[in-house]
KOLFI-204567 format. One record per atom (N, C-alpha, C, CB): residue in one letter; atom name; x, y, z. Coordinates in steps of 0.02 Angstrom, whole numbers. Glycine has a CB too. Example, Ala and Ser with C-alpha at 12.3 -4.5 7.8 and 13.67 -1.06 7.14 Angstrom:
 resn name   east  north     up
    A    N    660   -284    390
    A   CA    615   -225    390
    A    C    660   -165    390
    A   CB    565   -224    452
    S    N    642   -112    354
    S   CA    684    -53    357
    S    C    645      2    394
    S   CB    704    -30    286
***
This chain:
 resn name   east  north     up
    M    N   1187   2095    622
    M   CA   1140   2021    584
    M    C   1099   2036    541
    M   CB   1091   1976    631
    S    N   1070   1998    494
    S   CA   1032   2023    441
    S    C    966   1989    464
    S   CB   1060   2005    364
    K    N    902   2004    435
    K   CA    826   1945    449
    K    C    846   1900    420
    K   CB    744   1958    417
    T    N    886   1882    357
    T   CA    860   1811    329
    T    C    897   1804    385
    T   CB    875   1768    251
    I    N    961   1814    421
    I   CA    991   1737    453
    I    C    972   1734    519
    I   CB   1076   1725    454
    Q    N    926   1785    543
    Q   CA    895   1787    630
    Q    C    831   1740    598
    Q   CB    866   1890    679
    L    N    810   1736    561
    L   CA    752   1692    530
    L    C    812   1608    548
    L   CB    726   1721    413
    S    N    848   1620    505
    S   CA    869   1527    473
    S    C    912   1534    539
    S   CB    926   1502    370
    L    N    931   1528    597
    L   CA    963   1542    641
    L    C    881   1511    691
    L   CB   1001   1627    636
    I    N    832   1543    703
    I   CA    764   1528    722
    I    C    747   1472    694
    I   CB    716   1575    706
    T    N    724   1448    629
    T   CA    695   1380    614
    T    C    761   1333    632
    T   CB    664   1372    530
    G    N    804   1332    644
    G   CA    866   1274    652
    G    C    844   1279    717
    G   CB    958   1287    633
    L    N    843   1345    741
    L   CA    828   1307    824
    L    C    776   1273    854
    L   CB    828   1349    872
    L    N    713   1293    821
    L   CA    646   1268    799
    L    C    643   1161    800
    L   CB    635   1310    704
    L    N    702   1162    722
    L   CA    700   1104    702
    L    C    741   1062    735
    L   CB    710   1103    643
    L    N    803   1101    799
    L   CA    834   1030    868
    L    C    793   1033    898
    L   CB    901   1032    925
    L    N    755   1088    913
    L   CA    701   1065    996
    L    C    621   1020    990
    L   CB    668   1159   1040
    F    N    658   1029    892
    F   CA    563    948    901
    F    C    626    909    884
    F   CB    455    935    812
    V    N    698    883    888
    V   CA    721    844    887
    V    C    752    815    955
    V   CB    750    857    844
    V    N    759    831    983
    V   CA    763    847   1058
    V    C    707    815   1079
    V   CB    764    923   1081
    A    N    637    844   1065
    A   CA    567    831   1084
    A    C    563    756   1078
    A   CB    512    870   1037
    M    N    560    742   1028
    M   CA    571    677    978
    M    C    614    616   1032
    M   CB    631    704    896
    M    N    673    630   1030
    M   CA    709    574   1085
    M    C    704    602   1170
    M   CB    806    566   1061
    G    N    689    658   1182
    G   CA    641    643   1260
    G    C    571    596   1273
    G   CB    612    717   1282
    G    N    552    586   1210
    G   CA    492    583   1231
    G    C    408    598   1245
    G   CB    508    585   1251
    L    N    434    666   1238
    L   CA    395    702   1226
    L    C    331    714   1164
    L   CB    432    735   1230
    I    N    368    673   1139
    I   CA    325    657   1059
    I    C    324    585   1042
    I   CB    366    694    987
    E    N    251    555   1046
    E   CA    263    475   1089
    E    C    179    472   1036
    E   CB    264    466   1220
    S    N    190    389   1062
    S   CA    127    366   1022
    S    C     61    363   1043
    S   CB    133    308   1003
    E    N     70    396   1101
    E   CA     28    407   1167
    E    C    -15    468   1157
    E   CB     77    417   1234
    R    N     45    540   1119
    R   CA     24    584   1131
    R    C      8    606   1055
    R   CB     62    618   1175
    W    N    -42    654   1049
    W   CA    -26    679    975
    W    C    -74    635    954
    W   CB     54    673    940
    K    N   -109    581    960
    K   CA   -162    525    923
    K    C   -194    542    858
    K   CB   -225    509    968
    I    N   -186    547    813
    I   CA   -231    533    760
    I    C   -289    505    759
    I   CB   -207    503    725
    N    N   -330    536    757
    N   CA   -379    523    803
    N    C   -465    523    731
    N   CB   -371    603    881
    Q    N   -443    530    712
    Q   CA   -507    560    646
    Q    C   -479    550    581
    Q   CB   -530    653    647
    L    N   -512    517    515
    L   CA   -509    467    479
    L    C   -559    493    424
    L   CB   -522    403    515
    Q    N   -544    547    356
    Q   CA   -565    587    321
    Q    C   -556    530    269
    Q   CB   -535    657    319
    V    N   -628    488    202
    V   CA   -600    493    145
    V    C   -649    500    118
    V   CB   -560    451    122
    S    N   -630    484     54
    S   CA   -661    520    -30
    S    C   -646    437    -39
    S   CB   -601    603    -98
    A    N   -677    411    -78
    A   CA   -700    364   -129
    A    C   -760    354   -150
    A   CB   -686    314   -116
    D    N   -759    336   -223
    D   CA   -834    313   -257
    D    C   -840    240   -178
    D   CB   -822    268   -381
    F    N   -828    238   -173
    F   CA   -850    136   -130
    F    C   -880    106   -189
    F   CB   -930    125    -46
    H    N   -871     85   -245
    H   CA   -900     37   -282
    H    C   -893    -36   -256
    H   CB   -874     44   -347
    R    N   -810    -13   -281
    R   CA   -800    -87   -265
    R    C   -763   -107   -185
    R   CB   -748   -116   -328
    I    N   -768    -67   -155
    I   CA   -716    -61   -102
    I    C   -767    -14    -21
    I   CB   -636     -2   -149
    T    N   -754    -41     32
    T   CA   -804     10     57
    T    C   -739     57    105
    T   CB   -884    -34    110
    A    N   -792     67    180
    A   CA   -721    117    213
    A    C   -725     68    255
    A   CB   -722    207    246
    E    N   -774     11    261
    E   CA   -741     -4    332
    E    C   -660    -64    310
    E   CB   -819    -54    392
    Q    N   -680    -70    245
    Q   CA   -599   -115    195
    Q    C   -538    -78    227
    Q   CB   -591    -95     82
    L    N   -550      5    224
    L   CA   -512     49    207
    L    C   -494     39    283
    L   CB   -537    115    170
    R    N   -510     60    321
    R   CA   -488     74    433
    R    C   -492     16    404
    R   CB   -545    110    527
    R    N   -513    -46    402
    R   CA   -462   -102    435
    R    C   -358   -109    368
    R   CB   -536   -209    426
    V    N   -371    -73    351
    V   CA   -310    -71    318
    V    C   -269    -12    341
    V   CB   -320    -70    245
    V    N   -302     40    373
    V   CA   -254     85    402
    V    C   -230     51    470
    V   CB   -286    158    413
    A    N   -261      2    512
    A   CA   -275     -7    559
    A    C   -213    -78    573
    A   CB   -354     -9    560
    K    N   -159    -70    524
    K   CA   -126   -127    499
    K    C    -80    -92    531
    K   CB   -121   -153    422
    T    N    -89    -24    516
    T   CA    -14      5    538
    T    C    -13     60    620
    T   CB     14     62    458
    P    N     19     -2    671
    P   CA     28     19    738
    P    C     31     89    761
    P   CB     79     -7    757
    E    N     82    105    714
    E   CA     76    178    724
    E    C     21    254    716
    E   CB    117    187    694
    R    N     37    274    782
    R   CA    -37    329    782
    R    C    -12    398    793
    R   CB    -99    314    851
    S    N     33    399    822
    S   CA     68    480    836
    S    C     67    505    772
    S   CB    152    487    868
    F    N     40    589    778
    F   CA     37    608    740
    F    C     88    604    698
    F   CB     19    645    753
    F    N    166    631    707
    F   CA    211    663    709
    F    C    269    591    661
    F   CB    221    695    795
    R    N    225    530    706
    R   CA    273    443    669
    R    C    255    451    638
    R   CB    276    364    678
    L    N    194    426    599
    L   CA    144    403    559
    L    C    157    418    487
    L   CB     83    431    579
    E    N    192    366    475
    E   CA    203    385    370
    E    C    153    382    334
    E   CB    248    332    319
    A    N    132    431    324
    A   CA     73    435    247
    A    C    108    404    206
    A   CB     51    512    205
    S    N    153    387    190
    S   CA    183    333    124
    S    C    150    283    124
    S   CB    257    304    127
    E    N    157    266    187
    E   CA    180    185    241
    E    C     87    160    203
    E   CB    191    200    386
    I    N     47    205    226
    I   CA     -2    196    239
    I    C    -44    191    167
    I   CB    -15    241    287
    K    N    -36    269    128
    K   CA    -60    232     40
    K    C     -4    183     -5
    K   CB    -72    307    -23
    A    N     56    145     32
    A   CA     83     67     22
    A    C     36     22      7
    A   CB    115     37     80
    N    N      5      1     78
    N   CA    -42    -15     90
    N    C   -102    -24     61
    N   CB    -42      4    118
    I    N   -154     33     50
    I   CA   -205     40     19
    I    C   -186     23    -52
    I   CB   -233    102     32
    E    N   -162     48    -85
    E   CA   -155     19   -143
    E    C   -124    -58   -181
    E   CB   -130     61   -160
    E    N   -116   -107   -115
    E   CA   -137   -162   -143
    E    C   -170   -188   -142
    E   CB   -122   -191   -144
    M    N   -239   -121   -104
    M   CA   -302   -171   -107
    M    C   -316   -196   -210
    M   CB   -389   -111    -62
    P    N   -360   -261   -208
    P   CA   -373   -278   -272
    P    C   -392   -187   -317
    P   CB   -447   -344   -266
    W    N   -443   -173   -296
    W   CA   -498   -136   -341
    W    C   -461    -55   -327
    W   CB   -599   -149   -306
    V    N   -420    -47   -296
    V   CA   -405     -5   -298
    V    C   -327     44   -350
    V   CB   -413    -15   -240
    E    N   -336     84   -379
    E   CA   -290    114   -413
    E    C   -253    156   -387
    E   CB   -309    136   -457
    T    N   -284    182   -381
    T   CA   -226    250   -352
    T    C   -241    269   -266
    T   CB   -247    342   -407
    A    N   -225    312   -214
    A   CA   -231    323   -161
    A    C   -178    385   -125
    A   CB   -229    261   -141
    H    N   -228    432   -104
    H   CA   -187    482    -90
    H    C   -186    476    -12
    H   CB   -212    551   -119
    V    N   -136    474     22
    V   CA   -134    495    103
    V    C    -98    577    120
    V   CB    -78    429    146
    V    N   -136    619    182
    V   CA   -102    642    178
    V    C   -123    671    275
    V   CB    -99    675    108
    K    N   -113    697    311
    K   CA    -88    724    381
    K    C   -113    779    389
    K   CB    -19    732    394
    K    N   -181    817    432
    K   CA   -189    849    436
    K    C   -203    871    491
    K   CB   -205    852    406
    W    N   -176    940    523
    W   CA   -142    935    600
    W    C   -215    959    617
    W   CB    -61    992    629
    P    N   -252    965    676
    P   CA   -199    925    738
    P    C   -206    837    759
    P   CB   -218    968    820
    D    N   -239    802    716
    D   CA   -262    727    743
    D    C   -298    680    673
    D   CB   -331    739    816
    T    N   -300    727    621
    T   CA   -321    703    569
    T    C   -294    649    470
    T   CB   -342    759    571
    L    N   -302    598    474
    L   CA   -295    577    423
    L    C   -340    574    356
    L   CB   -280    535    442
    I    N   -315    608    311
    I   CA   -363    605    271
    I    C   -344    552    171
    I   CB   -378    696    272
    I    N   -394    537    167
    I   CA   -361    472    126
    I    C   -419    472     59
    I   CB   -363    381    184
    T    N   -395    481     18
    T   CA   -444    474    -64
    T    C   -410    441    -90
    T   CB   -460    536   -117
    V    N   -458    373   -123
    V   CA   -466    330   -155
    V    C   -489    322   -239
    V   CB   -498    309   -118
    K    N   -436    318   -271
    K   CA   -498    294   -362
    K    C   -476    232   -376
    K   CB   -484    347   -457
    E    N   -541    210   -371
    E   CA   -555    147   -406
    E    C   -526    106   -477
    E   CB   -615    155   -414
    H    N   -519     58   -507
    H   CA   -510     46   -513
    H    C   -554     46   -581
    H   CB   -490     30   -473
    Q    N   -580     58   -639
    Q   CA   -655     35   -682
    Q    C   -615    -14   -738
    Q   CB   -710    118   -730
    A    N   -651    -69   -737
    A   CA   -644   -122   -745
    A    C   -702   -132   -814
    A   CB   -650   -159   -675
    V    N   -633   -148   -874
    V   CA   -662   -147   -963
    V    C   -639   -200   -998
    V   CB   -634    -82  -1012
    A    N   -635   -248   -939
    A   CA   -630   -321   -995
    A    C   -585   -346   -954
    A   CB   -600   -317  -1085
    V    N   -599   -453   -970
    V   CA   -578   -496   -929
    V    C   -542   -509   -968
    V   CB   -610   -539   -899
    W    N   -446   -514   -916
    W   CA   -397   -526   -978
    W    C   -358   -593   -980
    W   CB   -343   -470   -981
    N    N   -335   -637   -998
    N   CA   -326   -699  -1015
    N    C   -356   -727   -968
    N   CB   -266   -721  -1024
    D    N   -436   -721   -955
    D   CA   -460   -785   -911
    D    C   -423   -771   -810
    D   CB   -412   -876   -964
    K    N   -399   -734   -797
    K   CA   -399   -735   -744
    K    C   -372   -663   -709
    K   CB   -369   -791   -734
    A    N   -382   -607   -747
    A   CA   -382   -546   -739
    A    C   -442   -482   -745
    A   CB   -339   -540   -775
    L    N   -398   -432   -706
    L   CA   -465   -397   -757
    L    C   -425   -333   -781
    L   CB   -554   -369   -706
    L    N   -451   -304   -824
    L   CA   -427   -252   -871
    L    C   -428   -154   -833
    L   CB   -487   -265   -946
    S    N   -415   -119   -844
    S   CA   -466    -58   -818
    S    C   -451    -18   -879
    S   CB   -449    -13   -736
    S    N   -492      7   -865
    S   CA   -489     95   -930
    S    C   -434    128   -946
    S   CB   -525    168   -905
    A    N   -382    113   -911
    A   CA   -321    159   -911
    A    C   -256     94   -958
    A   CB   -297    188   -804
    G    N   -316     47   -951
    G   CA   -275     -3  -1000
    G    C   -210    -69   -936
    G   CB   -213     73  -1067
    D    N   -221    -55   -852
    D   CA   -184   -125   -824
    D    C   -208   -162   -780
    D   CB   -127   -117   -794
    I    N   -195   -192   -812
    I   CA   -203   -264   -777
    I    C   -205   -267   -688
    I   CB   -133   -312   -804
    F    N   -254   -287   -661
    F   CA   -258   -291   -594
    F    C   -291   -354   -585
    F   CB   -292   -234   -561
    V    N   -282   -379   -527
    V   CA   -314   -475   -503
    V    C   -362   -453   -455
    V   CB   -246   -546   -452
    V    N   -415   -510   -453
    V   CA   -485   -472   -373
    V    C   -473   -547   -417
    V   CB   -581   -384   -359
    D    N   -549   -555   -356
    D   CA   -557   -643   -332
    D    C   -598   -679   -398
    D   CB   -617   -657   -244
    G    N   -580   -729   -414
    G   CA   -599   -784   -491
    G    C   -683   -722   -464
    G   CB   -602   -929   -481
    A    N   -734   -742   -441
    A   CA   -796   -696   -434
    A    C   -798   -652   -459
    A   CB   -811   -674   -386
    E    N   -769   -617   -446
    E   CA   -782   -553   -487
    E    C   -757   -535   -529
    E   CB   -781   -507   -467
    L    N   -715   -571   -573
    L   CA   -722   -547   -648
    L    C   -762   -524   -707
    L   CB   -708   -575   -667
    G    N   -834   -560   -684
    G   CA   -895   -508   -714
    G    C   -908   -556   -768
    G   CB   -873   -420   -744
    S    N   -943   -616   -817
    S   CA   -966   -630   -861
    S    C   -985   -613   -906
    S   CB   -984   -646   -855
    E    N   -999   -510   -912
    E   CA  -1015   -496   -942
    E    C   -995   -447   -970
    E   CB  -1049   -504   -931
    L    N   -927   -446   -954
    L   CA   -871   -402   -991
    L    C   -805   -419  -1070
    L   CB   -828   -391   -924
    P    N   -814   -389  -1116
    P   CA   -769   -435  -1142
    P    C   -727   -482  -1120
    P   CB   -740   -411  -1168
    Q    N   -697   -488  -1165
    Q   CA   -637   -534  -1148
    Q    C   -590   -517  -1186
    Q   CB   -646   -605  -1155
    L    N   -515   -515  -1167
    L   CA   -464   -497  -1186
    L    C   -412   -561  -1196
    L   CB   -448   -447  -1142
    Y    N   -391   -575  -1240
    Y   CA   -326   -628  -1250
    Y    C   -254   -596  -1267
    Y   CB   -342   -680  -1315
    G    N   -204   -611  -1220
    G   CA   -110   -531  -1285
    G    C    -80   -556  -1250
    G   CB    -87   -410  -1283
    Q    N    -14   -555  -1229
    Q   CA     55   -529  -1189
    Q    C     45   -471  -1139
    Q   CB    111   -500  -1241
    D    N     54   -485  -1086
    D   CA     36   -440  -1032
    D    C     66   -377  -1048
    D   CB     56   -464   -964
    E    N    136   -360  -1088
    E   CA    167   -321  -1094
    E    C    143   -273  -1138
    E   CB    214   -342  -1100
    R    N     74   -288  -1149
    R   CA     35   -279  -1221
    R    C    -28   -261  -1207
    R   CB     30   -343  -1268
    A    N    -43   -262  -1156
    A   CA   -119   -263  -1125
    A    C   -143   -186  -1142
    A   CB   -121   -282  -1030
    S    N   -116   -144  -1123
    S   CA   -111    -60  -1146
    S    C   -152    -93  -1231
    S   CB      7    -11  -1152
    D    N   -100    -71  -1265
    D   CA   -107    -59  -1339
    D    C   -146   -107  -1355
    D   CB    -46    -59  -1383
    I    N   -180   -173  -1336
    I   CA   -239   -198  -1352
    I    C   -315   -154  -1339
    I   CB   -235   -260  -1315
    W    N   -316   -140  -1308
    W   CA   -349   -132  -1271
    W    C   -402    -46  -1306
    W   CB   -300   -138  -1203
    F    N   -356     -6  -1318
    F   CA   -346     36  -1327
    F    C   -390     42  -1405
    F   CB   -279     44  -1313
    D    N   -316    -35  -1430
    D   CA   -338    -33  -1519
    D    C   -442    -88  -1533
    D   CB   -238   -106  -1577
    F    N   -445   -117  -1463
    F   CA   -502   -160  -1442
    F    C   -557   -103  -1482
    F   CB   -512   -176  -1342
    V    N   -524    -29  -1425
    V   CA   -594      6  -1441
    V    C   -592     41  -1486
    V   CB   -622     45  -1396
    S    N   -562     65  -1560
    S   CA   -572     84  -1587
    S    C   -594     21  -1649
    S   CB   -532    129  -1581
    Y    N   -604    -53  -1650
    Y   CA   -626    -84  -1677
    Y    C   -687    -92  -1663
    Y   CB   -598   -121  -1681
    N    N   -690    -93  -1635
    N   CA   -751    -94  -1596
    N    C   -818    -25  -1617
    N   CB   -719    -87  -1514
    Q    N   -774     25  -1640
    Q   CA   -804     99  -1650
    Q    C   -841     78  -1726
    Q   CB   -733    176  -1654
    L    N   -769     60  -1780
    L   CA   -779     47  -1827
    L    C   -810    -18  -1850
    L   CB   -735     60  -1844
    L    N   -826    -59  -1814
    L   CA   -889   -121  -1812
    L    C   -955    -84  -1812
    L   CB   -888   -175  -1734
    K    N   -976    -26  -1781
    K   CA  -1043     -5  -1776
    K    C  -1090    -21  -1826
    K   CB  -1044     58  -1770
    P    N  -1070    -12  -1869
    P   CA  -1114    -26  -1931
    P    C  -1146    -74  -1932
    P   CB  -1087    -31  -1986
    V    N  -1118   -143  -1927
    V   CA  -1115   -210  -1915
    V    C  -1185   -225  -1830
    V   CB  -1011   -227  -1899
    G    N  -1172   -190  -1821
    G   CA  -1224   -184  -1784
    G    C  -1217   -221  -1707
    G   CB  -1280   -211  -1827
    Y    N  -1144   -243  -1689
    Y   CA  -1146   -274  -1633
    Y    C  -1063   -280  -1640
    Y   CB  -1198   -343  -1628
    E    N  -1044   -293  -1566
    E   CA  -1003   -280  -1533
    E    C   -967   -337  -1528
    E   CB  -1022   -254  -1485
    I    N   -877   -306  -1509
    I   CA   -854   -381  -1487
    I    C   -854   -407  -1431
    I   CB   -798   -394  -1498
    A    N   -866   -454  -1439
    A   CA   -883   -508  -1361
    A    C   -795   -534  -1351
    A   CB   -957   -608  -1383
    Q    N   -752   -545  -1371
    Q   CA   -683   -590  -1407
    Q    C   -639   -567  -1442
    Q   CB   -696   -639  -1450
    A    N   -563   -545  -1414
    A   CA   -523   -520  -1460
    A    C   -464   -568  -1440
    A   CB   -511   -438  -1458
    K    N   -444   -626  -1453
    K   CA   -372   -631  -1448
    K    C   -323   -628  -1502
    K   CB   -361   -683  -1422
    V    N   -240   -616  -1476
    V   CA   -207   -586  -1523
    V    C   -132   -602  -1501
    V   CB   -229   -509  -1529
    N    N   -128   -643  -1534
    N   CA    -30   -686  -1518
    N    C     18   -628  -1515
    N   CB     13   -747  -1601
    E    N     85   -644  -1519
    E   CA    107   -628  -1533
    E    C    138   -601  -1578
    E   CB    106   -640  -1517
    R    N    137   -622  -1637
    R   CA    144   -599  -1724
    R    C     88   -532  -1739
    R   CB    115   -680  -1785
    D    N     31   -501  -1687
    D   CA     -1   -450  -1687
    D    C    -77   -496  -1717
    D   CB     40   -384  -1734
    D    N    -77   -550  -1711
    D   CA   -114   -594  -1771
    D    C   -198   -599  -1711
    D   CB    -56   -701  -1796
    W    N   -273   -528  -1730
    W   CA   -314   -563  -1728
    W    C   -365   -553  -1712
    W   CB   -303   -595  -1710
    R    N   -387   -617  -1705
    R   CA   -448   -628  -1717
    R    C   -519   -608  -1656
    R   CB   -439   -699  -1732
    L    N   -585   -596  -1671
    L   CA   -633   -565  -1651
    L    C   -690   -593  -1648
    L   CB   -637   -521  -1678
    I    N   -717   -628  -1603
    I   CA   -791   -649  -1573
    I    C   -825   -597  -1585
    I   CB   -799   -666  -1497
    L    N   -894   -610  -1611
    L   CA   -940   -521  -1571
    L    C   -977   -540  -1550
    L   CB   -977   -454  -1607
    R    N  -1029   -512  -1528
    R   CA  -1096   -535  -1467
    R    C  -1150   -562  -1495
    R   CB  -1132   -472  -1423
    N    N  -1148   -571  -1574
    N   CA  -1170   -617  -1645
    N    C  -1130   -706  -1623
    N   CB  -1117   -567  -1742
    G    N  -1107   -695  -1615
    G   CA  -1027   -757  -1624
    G    C  -1001   -751  -1692
    G   CB  -1045   -857  -1615
    L    N  -1004   -720  -1728
    L   CA   -977   -702  -1774
    L    C   -879   -692  -1794
    L   CB  -1017   -651  -1772
    E    N   -865   -738  -1797
    E   CA   -781   -760  -1827
    E    C   -731   -695  -1867
    E   CB   -792   -829  -1898
    L    N   -724   -651  -1831
    L   CA   -696   -603  -1906
    L    C   -609   -625  -1861
    L   CB   -732   -475  -1917
    V    N   -552   -649  -1943
    V   CA   -509   -663  -1943
    V    C   -482   -604  -1969
    V   CB   -503   -716  -1964
    L    N   -431   -554  -1946
    L   CA   -428   -501  -1962
    L    C   -337   -508  -1980
    L   CB   -463   -451  -1906
    G    N   -303   -567  -1954
    G   CA   -232   -574  -1988
    G    C   -190   -522  -1937
    G   CB   -232   -547  -2081
    T    N   -102   -496  -1966
    T   CA    -76   -469  -1915
    T    C    -74   -410  -1954
    T   CB    -14   -499  -1881
    E    N    -98   -379  -2012
    E   CA    -75   -316  -2017
    E    C   -146   -262  -2056
    E   CB      3   -324  -2064
    Q    N   -157   -193  -2063
    Q   CA   -204   -146  -2082
    Q    C   -278   -204  -2065
    Q   CB   -188   -114  -2176
    H    N   -258   -173  -1997
    H   CA   -320   -193  -1934
    H    C   -395   -178  -1976
    H   CB   -314   -127  -1848
    A    N   -369   -115  -1938
    A   CA   -438    -61  -1943
    A    C   -476    -51  -2034
    A   CB   -400     36  -1911
    A    N   -425    -32  -2059
    A   CA   -428    -58  -2160
    A    C   -456   -118  -2177
    A   CB   -349    -73  -2200
    R    N   -458   -174  -2147
    R   CA   -509   -224  -2141
    R    C   -570   -216  -2141
    R   CB   -504   -252  -2097
    I    N   -564   -193  -2067
    I   CA   -655   -206  -2027
    I    C   -691   -130  -2073
    I   CB   -658   -187  -1893
    V    N   -670   -106  -2063
    V   CA   -683    -46  -2137
    V    C   -717    -47  -2193
    V   CB   -632    -33  -2173
    R    N   -667   -118  -2235
    R   CA   -716   -136  -2284
    R    C   -777   -176  -2280
    R   CB   -687   -162  -2324
    L    N   -751   -247  -2209
    L   CA   -839   -264  -2196
    L    C   -903   -212  -2208
    L   CB   -848   -279  -2117
    A    N   -868   -191  -2132
    A   CA   -934    -99  -2117
    A    C   -982   -111  -2171
    A   CB   -889      9  -2140
    E    N   -920    -60  -2223
    E   CA   -949    -66  -2293
    E    C   -980    -64  -2327
    E   CB   -953    -84  -2312
    T    N   -972   -147  -2328
    T   CA  -1030   -196  -2374
    T    C  -1057   -231  -2312
    T   CB   -994   -262  -2442
    W    N  -1076   -215  -2259
    W   CA  -1100   -283  -2228
    W    C  -1177   -283  -2255
    W   CB  -1093   -285  -2133
    D    N  -1206   -202  -2261
    D   CA  -1260   -242  -2276
    D    C  -1270   -261  -2342
    D   CB  -1313   -213  -2257
    A    N  -1257   -233  -2374
    A   CA  -1245   -273  -2445
    A    C  -1237   -352  -2433
    A   CB  -1171   -245  -2483
    L    N  -1163   -380  -2394
    L   CA  -1181   -453  -2386
    L    C  -1255   -482  -2355
    L   CB  -1128   -479  -2342
    L    N  -1285   -431  -2312
    L   CA  -1345   -478  -2296
    L    C  -1395   -516  -2357
    L   CB  -1394   -431  -2254
    V    N  -1391   -474  -2379
    V   CA  -1426   -494  -2480
    V    C  -1418   -586  -2469
    V   CB  -1340   -451  -2582
    E    N  -1348   -583  -2475
    E   CA  -1319   -634  -2491
    E    C  -1330   -704  -2452
    E   CB  -1260   -613  -2491
    S    N  -1369   -687  -2421
    S   CA  -1410   -772  -2376
    S    C  -1470   -727  -2317
    S   CB  -1320   -841  -2300
    D    N  -1509   -765  -2285
    D   CA  -1561   -762  -2236
    D    C  -1520   -791  -2207
    D   CB  -1631   -787  -2239
    K    N  -1429   -816  -2187
    K   CA  -1404   -801  -2120
    K    C  -1348   -790  -2095
    K   CB  -1416   -834  -2089
    L    N  -1357   -757  -2042
    L   CA  -1300   -729  -2041
    L    C  -1228   -754  -2040
    L   CB  -1307   -701  -2001
    P    N  -1155   -729  -2076
    P   CA  -1121   -786  -2062
    P    C  -1088   -820  -2015
    P   CB  -1094   -788  -2089
    E    N  -1031   -846  -2013
    E   CA  -1000   -876  -1963
    E    C   -936   -849  -1957
    E   CB   -998   -944  -1970
    I    N   -917   -870  -1994
    I   CA   -852   -847  -2010
    I    C   -830   -782  -2064
    I   CB   -825   -905  -2032
    V    N   -799   -730  -2074
    V   CA   -757   -710  -2108
    V    C   -688   -696  -2112
    V   CB   -775   -680  -2115
    D    N   -669   -690  -2144
    D   CA   -594   -705  -2151
    D    C   -559   -652  -2191
    D   CB   -581   -773  -2185
    L    N   -548   -581  -2193
    L   CA   -504   -555  -2198
    L    C   -425   -530  -2220
    L   CB   -518   -562  -2178
    R    N   -383   -570  -2229
    R   CA   -340   -585  -2243
    R    C   -317   -571  -2319
    R   CB   -344   -634  -2221
    Y    N   -354   -511  -2355
    Y   CA   -333   -525  -2425
    Y    C   -335   -444  -2449
    Y   CB   -390   -584  -2470
    S    N   -302   -450  -2487
    S   CA   -266   -357  -2503
    S    C   -362   -336  -2558
    S   CB   -137   -357  -2596
    N    N   -376   -381  -2574
    N   CA   -444   -349  -2626
    N    C   -520   -376  -2599
    N   CB   -435   -382  -2720
    G    N   -547   -412  -2544
    G   CA   -598   -412  -2536
    G    C   -575   -467  -2488
    G   CB   -645   -412  -2591
    Y    N   -626   -506  -2461
    Y   CA   -622   -564  -2407
    Y    C   -685   -649  -2420
    Y   CB   -648   -510  -2321
    V    N   -668   -683  -2381
    V   CA   -732   -742  -2379
    V    C   -755   -753  -2355
    V   CB   -739   -788  -2382
    V    N   -823   -774  -2348
    V   CA   -856   -756  -2308
    V    C   -904   -856  -2292
    V   CB   -898   -675  -2343
    R    N   -888   -871  -2238
    R   CA   -923   -962  -2232
    R    C   -995   -948  -2173
    R   CB   -840  -1040  -2178
    W    N  -1052   -982  -2232
    W   CA  -1115   -968  -2215
    W    C  -1117  -1050  -2167
    W   CB  -1173   -951  -2291
    R    N  -1178  -1061  -2145
    R   CA  -1183  -1131  -2132
    R    C  -1236  -1139  -2126
    R   CB  -1154  -1159  -2086
    Q    N  -1264  -1187  -2174
    Q   CA  -1338  -1170  -2220
    Q    C  -1342  -1267  -2198
    Q   CB  -1331  -1128  -2342
    Q    N  -1386  -1273  -2185
    Q   CA  -1438  -1362  -2178
    Q    C  -1368  -1408  -2183
    Q   CB  -1514  -1391  -2272
    G    N  -1327  -1397  -2134
    G   CA  -1261  -1450  -2098
    G    C  -1195  -1423  -2150
    G   CB  -1279  -1563  -2110
    E    N  -1213  -1398  -2190
    E   CA  -1160  -1400  -2259
    E    C  -1125  -1336  -2221
    E   CB  -1199  -1384  -2358
    V    N  -1051  -1286  -2252
    V   CA  -1017  -1244  -2258
    V    C  -1029  -1231  -2316
    V   CB   -965  -1251  -2241
    M    N  -1037  -1161  -2320
    M   CA  -1036  -1110  -2382
    M    C  -1015  -1065  -2389
    M   CB  -1075  -1089  -2401
    E    N   -972  -1050  -2444
    E   CA   -904  -1006  -2409
    E    C   -910   -981  -2517
    E   CB   -796  -1078  -2353
    R    N   -898   -926  -2488
    R   CA   -907   -863  -2514
    R    C   -856   -789  -2532
    R   CB   -950   -850  -2474
    T    N   -807   -798  -2579
    T   CA   -776   -749  -2597
    T    C   -792   -686  -2607
    T   CB   -758   -762  -2634
    I    N   -796   -625  -2568
    I   CA   -814   -581  -2582
    I    C   -752   -511  -2605
    I   CB   -859   -579  -2531
    V    N   -731   -510  -2689
    V   CA   -717   -452  -2712
    V    C   -696   -386  -2686
    V   CB   -757   -444  -2736
    E    N   -685   -339  -2686
    E   CA   -680   -300  -2664
    E    C   -713   -229  -2728
    E   CB   -612   -310  -2635
    G    N   -785   -181  -2722
    G   CA   -825   -163  -2771
    G    C   -849   -202  -2795
    G   CB   -806   -134  -2810
    E    N   -851   -270  -2766
    E   CA   -922   -323  -2808
    E    C   -987   -314  -2763
    E   CB   -905   -426  -2809
    L    N   -970   -291  -2695
    L   CA  -1035   -260  -2661
    L    C  -1023   -164  -2678
    L   CB  -1034   -286  -2556
    G    N  -1102   -172  -2663
    G   CA  -1117    -70  -2673
    G    C  -1115    -99  -2604
    G   CB  -1205     -8  -2718
    N    N  -1108    -18  -2547
    N   CA  -1120     -4  -2529
    N    C  -1188     52  -2518
    N   CB  -1079    -14  -2527
    H    N  -1257    -10  -2461
    H   CA  -1313     -4  -2450
    H    C  -1322     32  -2390
    H   CB  -1340    -58  -2453
    G    N  -1250     43  -2368
    G   CA  -1264     89  -2311
    G    C  -1292    170  -2299
    G   CB  -1209     90  -2288
***
């Protein structure tokens, strides 16, 4: 008999003995219990005590019978948890690693958006008024977030970040900057239109001693600017090339 066959027989016998032991009650919840819990997490939004309470929801404590996958699923139901990794370490330890969501925006006034573009729901008091507000279809949340980041970079010459972005089902974008300026981007060439504004921003400011209220960028060869002065709305059409780049 070869060594490979012998090893297979021994392994099979040990497995059989293990099954018999379980059926005979030698391995049960009161024996070989999980007594230690090791947790690795940032603990910005969740606490070790919250994790312990979630683990305690699983009544099984036997090292052999406890399902790590069940613990993992329960932890990942916590609002601020992005992912969890749970493993058992012989003879009595449960090791848990948790990664929290990093909230980057409020989504549709009722949820949060993570840096990965995932939507997650928390208590309303935790939405965070300092975060930018994004509005759009849930299935497009990730794309909208990554475009939002890109547009913020393009707007750096303007000097103000985006406070609010609204995107409808036709991909029509409207932005409100942190100084209150509204940018109407339309349904196409969003990045190119933002670049056009950014490149002429300094020259545009020379046109008035006040900041514009609305800039409509939905034009192929320029944009329309609206100022509110002395209770009246003043409108100015900027044709491409009319303003020099003062940047």
